[in-house]
C-alpha positions as CSV (number, residue, x, y, z in Angstrom):
1,M,26.6,-7.8,2.5
2,S,27.9,-10.2,-0.1
3,Y,27.2,-9.1,-3.6
4,T,27.6,-11.2,-6.7
5,K,29.7,-8.6,-8.3
6,S,33.0,-7.7,-6.5
7,S,33.4,-4.1,-7.4
8,I,30.3,-2.1,-6.7
9,S,30.3,1.5,-5.6
10,T,28.8,2.7,-2.3
11,G,26.2,4.6,-4.3
12,S,25.0,1.5,-6.2
13,V,24.8,-0.5,-2.9
14,I,22.6,2.2,-1.4
15,T,20.5,2.3,-4.6
16,D,20.1,-1.5,-4.5
17,F,19.1,-1.4,-0.8
18,K,16.5,1.2,-1.6
19,E,15.2,-0.9,-4.5
20,I,15.0,-4.2,-2.5
21,T,13.0,-2.5,0.2
22,K,11.1,-0.3,-2.3
23,M,11.8,2.9,-0.4
24,G,9.3,5.0,-2.2
25,L,6.4,2.6,-1.5
26,S,7.6,2.0,2.0
27,L,7.7,5.7,2.8
28,S,4.1,6.1,1.4
29,V,3.0,3.4,3.7
30,V,4.7,5.1,6.7
31,F,2.9,8.3,5.7
32,S,-0.5,6.4,6.0
33,S,0.5,5.0,9.4
34,V,1.5,8.4,10.7
35,A,-1.7,9.9,9.5
36,G,-3.7,7.1,11.3
37,Y,-1.7,7.8,14.4
38,F,-2.5,11.6,14.4
39,L,-6.1,10.7,14.0
40,G,-6.1,8.3,16.9
41,A,-3.8,10.1,19.3
42,E,-5.3,12.1,22.1
43,T,-1.8,13.5,22.9
44,I,1.1,13.3,20.5
45,S,4.0,11.2,21.6
46,I,7.1,11.9,19.5
47,T,8.6,8.6,20.7
48,T,5.6,6.6,19.6
49,L,5.5,8.4,16.3
50,L,9.2,7.7,15.6
51,L,8.8,4.0,16.6
52,L,5.8,3.7,14.3
53,A,7.6,5.3,11.4
54,I,10.7,3.2,11.9
55,G,8.9,-0.1,12.6
56,G,6.5,0.5,9.8
57,Y,9.4,1.0,7.3
58,F,11.0,-2.1,8.5
59,M,7.9,-4.2,8.1
60,V,7.1,-2.9,4.6
61,G,10.7,-3.1,3.5
62,A,10.8,-6.7,4.7
63,S,7.6,-7.6,2.8
64,N,9.1,-6.1,-0.4
65,A,12.4,-7.9,0.0
66,Y,10.7,-11.3,0.6
67,N,8.5,-10.6,-2.4
68,Q,11.5,-9.9,-4.7
69,I,13.2,-13.1,-3.5
70,I,10.1,-15.2,-4.2
71,E,9.5,-13.6,-7.6
72,R,13.1,-13.2,-8.8
73,D,12.7,-15.6,-11.8
74,L,9.5,-13.9,-12.9
75,D,10.9,-10.4,-12.3
76,A,13.6,-11.3,-14.8
77,L,11.0,-11.8,-17.5
78,M,9.3,-8.4,-17.1
79,D,10.7,-5.0,-18.4
80,R,9.7,-3.1,-15.3
81,T,11.4,-5.5,-12.9
82,K,14.3,-7.1,-14.8
83,N,16.7,-4.6,-13.5
84,R,15.9,-5.1,-9.8
85,P,18.9,-6.1,-7.7
86,I,18.3,-9.9,-7.6
87,P,17.3,-10.7,-11.3
88,A,20.0,-8.2,-12.5
89,G,22.6,-10.2,-10.5
90,R,23.7,-7.2,-8.3
91,M,22.5,-8.8,-5.1
92,S,22.4,-12.5,-4.0
93,V,19.3,-14.2,-2.7
94,N,21.1,-14.8,0.6
95,T,21.8,-11.1,1.1
96,A,18.2,-10.2,0.3
97,F,17.0,-12.8,2.8
98,V,19.3,-11.4,5.5
99,I,17.9,-7.9,4.9
100,A,14.3,-9.2,4.9
101,T,14.7,-11.3,8.0
102,T,16.6,-8.5,9.9
103,F,13.9,-6.0,9.0
104,T,11.2,-8.4,10.1
105,I,12.7,-8.9,13.5
106,L,13.6,-5.2,14.0
107,G,10.1,-4.2,12.8
108,L,8.3,-6.5,15.1
109,I,10.4,-5.5,18.1
110,T,9.9,-1.8,17.3
111,L,6.2,-2.1,16.9
112,Y,5.9,-4.3,20.0
113,V,7.5,-1.5,22.1
114,I,4.5,0.6,21.1
115,N,2.0,-2.1,22.0
116,P,1.5,-5.8,21.2
117,K,-1.5,-5.2,19.0
118,T,0.5,-3.0,16.7
119,A,3.1,-5.7,16.4
120,M,0.5,-8.3,15.8
121,Y,-1.1,-6.4,12.9
122,G,2.3,-5.8,11.4
123,A,3.1,-9.5,11.5
124,I,-0.3,-10.3,9.9
125,S,0.5,-7.8,7.1
126,I,3.9,-9.5,6.3
127,F,2.4,-13.0,6.4
128,L,-0.5,-12.2,4.1
129,Y,1.6,-10.2,1.7
130,T,4.4,-12.8,1.3
131,S,2.7,-16.1,2.0
132,V,-0.7,-15.6,0.5
133,Y,-0.8,-12.6,-1.9
134,T,2.5,-13.2,-3.6
135,P,1.9,-16.9,-4.5
136,L,-1.6,-16.1,-5.7
137,K,-0.6,-13.5,-8.2
138,T,0.3,-16.2,-10.8
139,K,-2.8,-18.2,-10.1
140,T,-5.9,-15.9,-9.9
141,S,-6.9,-12.3,-10.1
142,L,-8.4,-12.7,-6.6
143,S,-4.8,-12.1,-5.5
144,V,-5.6,-8.3,-5.7
145,F,-8.4,-8.8,-3.1
146,V,-6.0,-10.7,-0.8
147,G,-3.3,-8.1,-1.4
148,A,-5.7,-5.4,-0.4
149,L,-5.9,-6.8,3.1
150,P,-2.3,-6.2,4.1
151,G,-2.3,-3.1,2.0
152,A,-5.2,-1.6,4.1
153,I,-3.5,-2.2,7.4
154,P,-1.1,0.8,7.6
155,F,-3.8,3.5,7.9
156,M,-5.5,1.7,10.7
157,L,-2.2,0.6,12.2
158,G,-1.5,4.2,13.3
159,W,-4.8,4.3,15.1
160,V,-4.0,1.0,16.9
161,A,-0.6,2.4,17.9
162,A,-2.3,5.4,19.4
163,R,-5.2,3.7,21.1
164,N,-4.0,0.1,21.7
165,S,-7.4,-1.1,20.4
166,F,-9.2,-2.0,17.2
167,G,-12.7,-0.7,17.0
168,I,-15.1,1.0,14.5
169,E,-12.6,3.8,14.0
170,A,-9.6,1.6,13.0
171,G,-12.0,-0.5,11.0
172,T,-13.2,2.5,9.0
173,L,-9.7,3.6,8.2
174,F,-9.0,0.0,7.1
175,A,-12.1,0.0,4.9
176,I,-11.1,3.3,3.2
177,Q,-7.7,2.1,2.2
178,F,-9.1,-1.4,1.3
179,F,-11.6,-0.2,-1.3
180,W,-9.2,2.4,-2.6
181,Q,-6.7,-0.2,-3.6
182,F,-8.9,-1.7,-6.3
183,P,-9.1,1.2,-8.7
184,H,-5.5,2.0,-7.9
185,F,-4.0,-1.4,-8.6
186,W,-6.3,-2.3,-11.4
187,S,-5.3,0.9,-13.2
188,I,-1.7,-0.2,-12.8
189,G,-2.6,-3.7,-13.9
190,W,-4.2,-2.1,-17.0
191,F,-1.3,-0.1,-18.3
192,L,1.2,-2.9,-17.4
193,H,-1.0,-5.7,-18.6
194,E,1.4,-6.9,-21.4
195,D,4.4,-6.8,-19.0
196,Y,2.5,-8.7,-16.3
197,K,1.6,-11.3,-18.9
198,K,5.3,-12.0,-19.4
199,G,5.5,-13.0,-15.7
200,G,2.3,-14.9,-15.7
201,F,0.6,-12.5,-13.3
202,H,-3.2,-12.2,-13.2
203,M,-3.9,-8.7,-12.0
204,L,-7.2,-7.7,-13.7
205,P,-10.6,-9.0,-12.6
206,T,-11.7,-10.2,-16.0
207,G,-8.1,-11.2,-17.0
208,K,-7.8,-8.4,-19.5
209,P,-8.1,-4.6,-19.9
210,D,-11.7,-4.5,-21.1
211,K,-15.1,-3.0,-20.5
212,G,-15.8,-5.5,-17.6
213,T,-12.6,-4.4,-15.8
214,A,-13.4,-0.7,-16.3
215,V,-16.9,-1.2,-14.9
216,Q,-15.5,-2.8,-11.7
217,I,-13.0,0.0,-11.4
218,I,-15.9,2.4,-11.4
219,M,-17.9,0.4,-8.9
220,Y,-15.0,0.2,-6.4
221,S,-14.3,3.9,-6.9
222,V,-17.8,4.7,-5.9
223,W,-17.5,2.4,-2.8
224,T,-14.3,4.2,-1.9
225,I,-16.0,7.6,-2.0
226,I,-18.9,6.3,0.1
227,V,-16.7,4.7,2.8
228,S,-14.5,7.8,2.9
229,I,-17.3,10.2,3.9
230,I,-19.1,7.9,6.4
231,P,-17.4,9.5,9.4
232,V,-19.4,12.8,8.7
233,F,-22.6,11.0,9.8
234,G,-21.3,10.3,13.3
235,Y,-21.4,6.5,13.3
236,T,-17.7,5.9,13.6
237,G,-17.0,6.6,17.2
238,D,-14.1,8.9,17.8
239,L,-13.3,9.1,14.1
240,K,-15.1,12.2,13.0
241,L,-15.2,14.3,9.9
242,S,-16.7,17.8,9.5
243,I,-19.1,18.7,6.7
244,V,-16.4,20.8,5.1
245,G,-13.9,17.9,5.4
246,A,-16.5,15.5,3.9
247,M,-17.2,17.9,1.0
248,L,-13.5,18.1,0.2
249,V,-13.1,14.3,0.3
250,F,-16.2,14.0,-1.9
251,I,-14.8,16.4,-4.4
252,L,-11.5,14.4,-4.5
253,G,-13.5,11.3,-5.0
254,M,-15.4,12.7,-7.9
255,V,-12.2,13.7,-9.6
256,M,-11.0,10.1,-9.3
257,L,-14.4,8.8,-10.5
258,V,-14.2,11.1,-13.6
259,Y,-10.9,9.5,-14.5
260,A,-12.5,6.0,-13.9
261,F,-15.2,6.9,-16.4
262,R,-12.6,8.2,-18.8
263,L,-10.9,4.9,-18.7
264,F,-14.3,3.2,-19.3
265,K,-14.7,5.4,-22.4
266,A,-11.2,5.4,-23.8
267,R,-9.9,2.0,-22.5
268,S,-6.4,3.2,-23.2
269,I,-3.0,3.0,-21.4
270,K,-3.0,6.8,-21.1
271,A,-6.4,6.8,-19.3
272,A,-5.2,4.1,-17.0
273,K,-2.1,6.0,-16.0
274,Q,-4.2,9.2,-15.4
275,L,-6.5,7.2,-13.1
276,M,-3.5,5.7,-11.2
277,L,-2.1,9.2,-10.6
278,S,-5.5,10.5,-9.5
279,S,-5.9,7.6,-7.1
280,V,-2.5,8.5,-5.5
281,F,-3.5,12.1,-5.1
282,Y,-6.8,10.9,-3.7
283,I,-5.5,8.8,-0.8
284,T,-2.7,11.2,0.0
285,L,-4.9,14.3,0.1
286,L,-7.7,12.4,1.9
287,Q,-5.3,11.5,4.8
288,I,-4.1,15.1,4.9
289,I,-7.7,16.4,5.0
290,Y,-8.7,13.9,7.7
291,V,-5.8,15.0,9.9
292,A,-6.2,18.7,9.3
293,D,-9.9,18.4,9.9
294,K,-9.3,16.8,13.3
295,F,-7.0,19.6,14.5
296,L,-8.9,22.5,12.9
297,R,-12.4,21.3,13.8
């Protein structure tokens, strides 16, 4: 790798590599994919599981690196992103591009070994994230809707990896993570609103942290809860959820909804951060409950 500063410790190179691929986010996406695989798999293949985890990390890491290349000038304007490797001058654009392209190729190959459909959805995810969502962020708040499409792919990608097909089951997993992203990312957009304004990003549905945005957060939180318990009614093919599992998911959803109402009432940065944290707990515990429910049912 060619870095713009000549003397950089191995530790800082590793740190920059983790930042350019957003390791924390990438691992959370891998977690969703693995959960989807466990739900779809009739027999667990360790090889497929490893390929999915590795390929999934490559694809998400590539998307994040491309995103940081495209937004490097805007990242330099915002407090939360100005110390990223490219705007801070610790990594060249060429180095980041090599990482992103290598990850894309390796990711597609790895997912293709599982089955072509998995690779196709992975490719669609990268394309939508980098070529549609990223440019739209400075033009319209509808970018969040577009970004929710690739963001919803990981959960269902695991099912496609297990079954080599896209049906009502994968579609339901997609819908759960799709609707969940609105309260999650709008809460982030709320407490980072002033910082996003510096970069010219339009992240909130009304353009500002106001009552209208809070109402939409509540509405999408409700939709998230509804979609999340649909499998209990037996209309989603092989994707099933027991009554106990549905009750646990519903309780989780109500907790998130409470925080959404708190944001509506307080309309504060603190309330937005609390909602964001509750949404993270929601999707993580939901996936754990779904998987546990399948194997304990």
